[in-house]
Every structure is written in C-alpha cells, then in structure tokens.
N, C-alpha and C positions, 0 to 999 in steps of 0.2 A: 451149481455144481461146485463142491468142494473136497479137498484132498483129505483122507482120514488117516491118521497115524497115531501111534501109540502116546497115551497120555501119561502124565506123572506119575499116575497110579496104577498103570498096566493097562487102563482101559482105553476104549478109543476116543480120539479127540478131534473135533473139526476144527480145521484152521486154514488159513489163505496164505499161499506161498507168498514170499517177498518177491516184489517185482525187480526182475533182473534187467541190467542195462540194455541187453540186446532186444529183449521183448518190449521195453520202454520206447526204444527209438521206433520199432516197426510199428508199433501202436500210434505214436505221434505222428508217423506219416500216414497211417491208415486214415486218422481222425482228420488230419490236415487236407489230404486228397478229398475225403468225402465233403468236409466244409465247402472247398473250393468249387467241387462239382454242384453242389446246391446253389451257390451264389450263381454259377454259370448258367444253370438250368432256367434263370427266370428270362433269357432269350431262347425262344424257340429253335433257333436255328442250332444252338449250342446244345441244348437238350436233344435233339435228334444226331447231331454229329459227333459230340464226344463219344458215345458208346461204339459208334461204327470205326471211329480212329483210334481210340485207346481202350476200348472194349476188345474181346476175343469175338471178331466178326468172320465167320467161316466164308461168309458170300463174298467179302473183300478179298479174303486170301485166293479165292477163286479169280474175281475180276482183275486181281493186279498182277496175276502171273506172268513173267516169273519174278517179278519183283515183289516179294512177299511182303507185308508188314511185318517184321521179326519183332518190333517193339512191342506189340501187343502182347507178347508171351510174358512180359514182364509188368506192363502197364494195368492189365485187365484185373490185375489180383488187388490194386488199389483202388478199384472204382466199386460203387456197392449200391444197390438200388435205391432210388431217391422217393420211392413210394412208403417209406417208413424205416424205423431204426431197428428193426428186429433183424434185418440180414447183418449189417454190420456189427450190432450188438452180440449177436452169436458168435461172430469170428472173432470178436475181441476176446470175448471170453474163452473159446477155445486157444486163442493163441496166448492168452494170460495164464490159463491153467497148465497146459501141456507145453507151451513155449519155455515157461520156466523151469519146468521139470527138465526138459532135454537140454537148456543151457546150462544148467548145474552140472550135468554129465560131460558135455562136449565144449562149451564155451559160447561165446557170442559170435565170432566168425563161422564156425561150422553151423551153427543155427542159422544164420543168414542163408550158406550155402545150400542147408537141406529145405529151408523154406522155399527159397526161390527155384531149386531143382524139381521139388514136389510140384509146386505151381505151373511151371513151365512143361513138365512131362503130362500132367494132366492136362493142358492145354493141348499138346501134341496128340493125345490120344482122343479128346474129344474132336479136333479137326479130321483125324482119320476116319472116326466113326460118322460124323456128318457128311464126309467126302464119300463114304461108302454108300450112305443113305439119301440124305437129302438136305436142302439148306435150313439155317435155323437162325433166329434173332441172336443179337451180340450177346457173348456171356461177360458179366461182372462179378467179381468177388474173389477172396481170399479162402473160400471154402475147399478147394481142392489141396493147397499149401498147408493149410492147418490141419485137415485130415490126415496129410502124410506125417505132421508131426504126432497127431493122435495115435497113428497105427505103430509110429517107430517107438514112442512111448509105452504100447502095449506089447511089442515085441521084447523090449528091454526089461519091462516090469508087468509081466502078465498078472500078477496075483496081486499087484497093490490096488487096494481099495480105494473107489470113489464114490460121491454122493450125486446120484442123479433123480431130482425132483424129491430129495430127500431119502430115496431108497439106494443103500450100500450095494453097489456091484464091482466085480474084477474088473480091472482095466481090459483085459482080454475080451469079456463080455459085452462091455460098452462098444469097444472097437467092431465086435462081430456083428451087434445089432446094427450100428451106423452102416457098415459096408452091406448087409443083409437088405437095407432099406434101399440103398442105391442099386443093387441088383435087381431087386423087385421092380424098380422104377424104369430100370432099362428093358426088364421085359414087359412090361405095359406098355411103354412107347414103341417097342418093336411090334407088338400085338396090335395097338391101336393106328399106328402110323403116324404120331402127333408128338406133342411135347407137352408135359405137365409145368414148363416153366423152371424146371430144375436142371442143372447142367450135370447128370449122374456121371457120365464118362469122364468129366474133369475130377469128379471126386475119387472115382474108382481109379483113374491113372495116378492122381496124388498119392492114395491109399497102397498102390502097388509099390510106388517107390519108397514110399516109407519103410513098408514090410521089408523088401529087398535089401535098402540101405542099412537097417538096423541088423537084419540077418547077416549079410554078406560083411559086416564092419565097416561099411562106407561111410558111416556118421563122422569117423574120425578124418575125411577127407578134407583138406584145407588148401584150395589153390592158390592162396596167396603166401602161406606158410613154405609151400613148395618152390614157388617162384623164387622166395627169398634164400631159401636153402641153396638152389641152383645158383643165385648171384653170388652167395658167400662162397660156394665151392669156386666158381668162375674167378672170383677175386684172388683166391688162394692159388689157384694154378698159375694166373697172369704172375702173381708176385713170384711164385717160384721160379717161372720162366726168365723173368727181368732179373731176379737174384743170379741164377746161373749165368745169364748174359753179361750182367755187371763182374762178375768174377772172371769172366773171359777178358773183358775190357782191361781190368785192372792187371791181369797178366800180360796184356798186350803193350800197356803202358810202361809196366816194369821192363820189357824186353827192347821196345822199339821207341819209348818216349810217346809224351800226350800229342805231339804233332802228328804221329801216324792214324790218329783215329779218323774216321769219316764225319761228315756232317751228322748222319744219324746216329752213329755211336756217340758223337759229343752231345747230342739231345738226349740220347737214353741215360747218359752218366750224368746230365744236369738233372734230369727228372727223379733218378735213384737218389741223388744227392739231397734234393728239396724234400722228398718224402721221408729219409732218415732224419734230416734236422727237425721235419714237423712231427 
C-alpha cells in the first residue's frame, strides 16, 4: 500500500511518506516486544502464560473480578501472534502509512493518545461483547489501534487516494471495506456461535473511536498539554497571591517595623526575596 499524490508534471506519483518520530517510536516498541515474546516462547510455560497475563484475556477478567487486570488494555497491543510475521507486518504497515499521515496533522503526543485510546476502547468493546456471549482465547495485536488511525484519516481526508494491491482507491472506500469485513465477521460469529480467530469487536471498537474522534474534533486532545496549561495557570495564580501578600507585608513593615512580622510572614518575605534575586 502506498500513498498517491500529485507528481511534478501534474500526474499521479507513487511515494512513501517519511517516517515520523512518533510512529518510529511505536514501531520500535512493537518490534522489541515481538522479539522478546519470541525469545520467551522457547519456554512452554511462558508461551502459555504471557498471552493470558499481557494479552487481552476475557476469561481472566472474569476470574479476577473485582481486581481486573487493567494493564492488559495497553499491553495486549504490543503482543502479536508468534505463528508468523503476517500479523505484526500488517499492523506495522498500517501504522507506518496512516500513523505518519495523522502525526503530520496532530503531532506525536496526540498520535500516542489516539493510538492508545482506539486500542483501549476496542478492548473494552471486545470484553463487553464476550461478556454478553461467551469466553474466548486471549487477544493480541495492535489492529484495533491501527484501524482507529485508518478511520480517523478517512474521516479527515476521505478522497485521498491510496494504492491497495496496486489498485487506486479513495481512503473512505478502503475504510468502508475493512469495516464491512469486520461487520461480516461478527455476523458469522453470531450465526455460528464460534470464532474465526479474528478479534472483530476490537477492530470495530477502535474504528468507532477513530471516526468519532475525527468527527468531533477530539484528535486535538492532549492530556499532557492540558496538565501543563493548568500547572502554568496555577503557578501564575500562586505568584499573584504571593505578590499581593508581599505588598501587604511591605506596608506593614513601613508602618510597624520588621519586628512586627510573624514567623510565617518572615518566611514568605524570605521566599519572595530569593525568587526576585533568582
């Protein structure tokens, strides 16, 4: 899959987007987690235990209640099937193409936020669906998070052209095809009462968040930026209060002398003086 853009002579040009810092970090973590998992699976107990502890295991959520394994909402995204490379490669390709597109619009920190939110909401949707129906095998992989990025890009740039198996399609068409496949998979699972080995509910949950976040403008949500803004506002507020108190103390010194200050007032005066000198 590759993006298609305008060439230098007005025609289409196949190109690969530059790897952005946020996507690079996610890819590094994804590959490192996969390699460590493969190494660990040489021990049979680890091969069985890691997916049930770090994957998304609906059965464990039921058996451990009310002490739910909340860490699985994040860790399952960085585990992938050890039966071949196709699972992790498809997720890496999706993250590369659509993560870079999204990061170019919203930045690395917001990309992280949307990636994890899509994956976590997909996980919660899956857990609810399994709770309504029946238990399942542990789920691993970043497909729900990646699909959330794909759908966000499709909402933001619906008519942008991409190549799928060398066939040019608009981005909204690609997203519709992928979502339709997951909807069909859910219907087949409901009809047959089994599983085809694909976590369709995770995909649909991630896709739903991606669409909603792009449509409602939530892609700009940056929790760290908000915390920094609140902290800065709080510092300004504290500074203004201290300045007002300092003015009161200086007036008191002028009227009654410095010996009239209490211990707390002297401490405040000392802090204010040190801050001004600094």
